[in-house]
C-alpha positions in Angstrom: -31.4 5.0 -9.5 -28.0 5.3 -11.2 -24.9 5.2 -9.0 -23.1 8.4 -8.5 -19.6 6.9 -8.7 -19.1 3.6 -10.5 -21.5 1.0 -12.0 -20.2 -2.1 -10.4 -20.4 -1.4 -6.7 -22.8 0.7 -4.6 -22.0 4.3 -3.7 -22.3 3.3 0.0 -19.6 0.5 -0.4 -17.3 2.9 -2.3 -17.5 5.5 0.4 -16.9 2.9 3.1 -13.7 1.8 1.3 -12.6 5.4 1.1 -13.3 5.9 4.8 -11.3 2.8 5.7 -8.3 4.1 3.8 -8.6 7.5 5.4 -8.5 5.9 8.8 -5.3 4.1 7.7 -3.7 7.4 6.6 -4.7 9.1 9.8 -3.3 6.3 12.0 0.0 6.3 10.0 0.4 10.0 10.5 -0.6 10.1 14.1 1.6 7.1 15.0 4.8 8.8 13.7 6.5 10.0 16.9 10.2 10.6 17.2 10.6 7.1 18.6 8.9 5.4 15.7 10.8 7.7 13.2 14.0 6.5 14.7 13.0 2.8 14.9 14.8 1.8 11.6 17.7 4.1 12.1 17.8 7.3 10.0 20.5 7.4 7.3 21.9 10.9 8.1 24.8 10.3 5.7 22.4 10.1 2.8 20.3 13.0 4.2 23.5 15.1 4.3 24.1 14.4 0.6 20.4 15.1 -0.2 20.5 18.4 1.6 23.7 19.6 -0.1 23.3 18.2 -3.6 19.6 19.0 -3.9 19.8 22.3 -2.1 17.1 21.4 0.5 17.0 22.9 3.9 17.2 20.5 6.8 13.7 21.0 8.1 12.2 20.4 4.6 14.4 17.4 4.2 13.2 15.8 7.4 9.6 16.5 6.6 10.2 14.7 3.3 11.8 11.7 5.1 8.8 11.6 7.5 6.4 11.6 4.6 8.4 8.8 3.0 8.1 6.7 6.1 4.3 7.4 6.3 4.0 6.5 2.6 5.8 3.2 3.2 3.3 2.2 5.9 0.4 3.2 3.7 1.4 0.9 0.8 -0.2 -2.2 2.3 -3.4 -0.2 3.0 -3.7 0.7 -0.7 -3.7 -3.0 -1.6 -6.4 -3.5 1.1 -8.4 -0.7 -0.5 -8.5 -2.6 -3.8 -9.4 -5.9 -2.1 -12.3 -4.1 -0.3 -13.5 -2.5 -3.6 -13.4 -5.8 -5.5 -15.0 -7.6 -2.6 -18.1 -5.4 -3.0 -18.8 -6.7 -6.5 -21.8 -9.1 -6.5 -20.7 -12.7 -6.4 -17.3 -12.1 -4.7 -16.0 -11.6 -1.2 -12.8 -10.5 0.6 -10.7 -13.2 2.2 -10.4 -12.6 5.9 -7.0 -14.2 7.0 -8.0 -17.2 4.8 -4.9 -17.3 2.5 -6.6 -15.5 -0.4 -7.5 -11.8 -0.9 -10.6 -12.3 -3.1 -12.7 -15.3 -4.0 -15.9 -16.1 -5.9 -18.8 -17.1 -3.7 -19.1 -20.3 -5.7 -15.3 -21.1 -5.3 -14.7 -20.7 -9.1 -12.1 -18.0 -8.5 -9.3 -17.2 -6.0 -6.9 -14.3 -6.2 -3.9 -12.8 -4.4 -3.6 -9.0 -5.0 -0.3 -7.1 -5.1 -0.5 -3.4 -5.6 2.7 -3.2 -7.7 4.2 -5.8 -10.1 7.7 -5.6 -8.4 6.8 -6.2 -4.8 7.9 -9.8 -4.6 11.3 -11.5 -4.7 11.8 -14.9 -6.3 11.1 -16.8 -3.0 7.8 -14.9 -2.5 6.8 -15.6 -6.1 7.5 -19.3 -5.7 5.5 -19.5 -2.5 2.6 -17.6 -4.2 2.5 -19.9 -7.3 2.5 -22.9 -5.0 -0.4 -21.5 -3.0 -2.5 -20.6 -6.0 -1.7 -24.1 -7.5 -3.0 -25.7 -4.3 -6.3 -23.8 -4.6 -6.6 -24.8 -8.2 -5.9 -28.5 -7.3 -8.4 -28.4 -4.4 -11.2 -26.6 -6.4 -11.2 -28.3 -9.7 -13.2 -25.6 -11.5 -11.4 -22.7 -10.0 -9.2 -20.2 -11.8 -6.5 -18.7 -9.6 -4.9 -15.3 -10.2 -1.9 -13.3 -9.2 -3.2 -9.8 -9.6 -0.8 -6.9 -10.2 -2.9 -3.7 -9.8 -0.1 -1.5 -11.2 1.5 -3.6 -14.0 3.8 -2.9 -16.9 1.2 -3.9 -19.5 -2.5 -4.9 -19.7 -2.6 -8.7 -19.7 -4.3 -11.9 -18.5 -1.9 -14.9 -19.1 -1.3 -18.3 -17.8 1.5 -18.0 -15.2 4.4 -20.3 -16.2 8.1 -20.1 -16.2 11.2 -20.7 -14.1 11.3 -19.5 -10.5 14.4 -20.3 -8.4 15.6 -22.8 -10.9 12.4 -24.8 -11.1 9.8 -24.9 -13.9 6.3 -23.9 -12.8 3.0 -24.2 -14.7 -0.6 -25.0 -14.1 -3.6 -25.0 -16.5 -5.6 -22.7 -14.2 -3.1 -20.4 -12.5 -2.9 -17.0 -14.1 -1.2 -13.6 -13.7 -3.3 -10.6 -14.6 -3.1 -6.8 -14.6 -5.3 -4.6 -12.4 -7.5 -3.3 -15.3 -8.1 -6.8 -16.6 -9.0 -8.2 -13.2 -11.5 -5.3 -12.5 -13.0 -6.1 -15.9 -13.2 -9.8 -15.2 -15.0 -9.4 -11.8 -17.3 -6.6 -12.8 -18.1 -7.6 -16.4 -17.3 -4.0 -17.4 -14.2 -3.4 -19.5 -13.7 0.1 -18.2 -14.2 -0.7 -14.5 -10.7 0.3 -13.4 -11.0 3.5 -15.4 -14.3 4.3 -13.7 -12.6 3.9 -10.4 -9.8 6.2 -11.4 -12.2 8.9 -12.7 -14.6 8.9 -9.8 -12.1 8.5 -7.0 -11.5 12.3 -6.5 -15.3 12.9 -6.3 -15.8 10.1 -3.8 -12.9 11.3 -1.6 -14.2 14.9 -1.7 -17.7 13.7 -0.8 -16.3 11.7 2.1 -14.2 14.5 3.4 -17.1 16.9 3.4 -19.2 14.4 5.3 -16.8 14.1 8.3 -16.3 16.7 10.9 -12.9 18.3 11.2 -11.4 17.1 14.5 -9.9 19.9 16.5 -7.8 17.3 18.3 -6.0 16.1 15.2 -2.6 15.1 16.6 -0.7 14.5 13.4 2.8 13.1 13.5 4.9 14.7 16.3 8.4 13.5 15.2 9.7 16.8 13.8 8.1 18.8 16.6 9.9 16.6 19.2 13.2 16.9 17.3 12.9 20.7 17.1 12.3 20.9 20.8 15.6 19.1 21.4 17.5 21.3 19.0 16.4 24.4 21.0 18.0 22.9 24.1 21.1 21.5 22.6 21.8 24.2 19.9 22.5 21.4 17.4 21.3 21.5 13.8 18.4 19.2 13.0 20.7 16.7 11.2 23.2 16.7 14.1 20.5 16.2 16.6 19.1 13.2 14.7 22.6 11.8 14.2 23.4 12.2 17.9 20.1 10.5 19.0 20.7 7.6 16.6 24.5 7.1 16.7 25.8 8.7 19.9 27.3 5.3 20.8 29.5 5.4 17.6 33.1 6.4 18.1 33.4 10.2 18.4 29.7 10.9 17.8 29.1 11.7 21.4 30.9 15.0 20.7 28.2 16.3 18.4 
């Protein structure tokens, strides 16, 4: 019987990957209390400019900042989603704290997956090349890949060049775009396009299959801040500034 979603993994596996990502989203939203929102110090100087120059009211501004923090914590989970999808292709598996993200069952392929092409600095790139080169040297028939799910172009090239002033090259270490890697593992040129086209349907099917929880305690950060402003009569920005910087000279007078 033909799959409902994509041709290269089962419908059950696809929905399981969607469910795992939904759990990550739910956890990120539920974990954002006022305490965690403040953990990296809120830049209220920038938020003041954002409010005035972009004509955004303070509550909408803070909602946007909260969503930005949630989005930041979700980015790693998106990479994990791709790992899990690709690990469901016959002949491949997900690395579980093993130093690689995806490998072939016969050790002919190892890969490290990054969701975006620009997520590494030069030191990280150097460490990744060295790691992939070690896999290639250990497994003489293995091809090793730095996968960029969202890349500037579609490509599969030997990875060589200068990193931190040193020349690096290896006959079996590659860099590859997300579409090419999906095609490589699945044997289907349009595999990544299939995923994109069927993702909304799979998400809708998953959401219909779960019960809406009446005890859905989404992030409480703004609610907690608003409670404080009712007591103190400060604006939202002044309240956040006071709670983050009251120890700065003069800020205790807010």
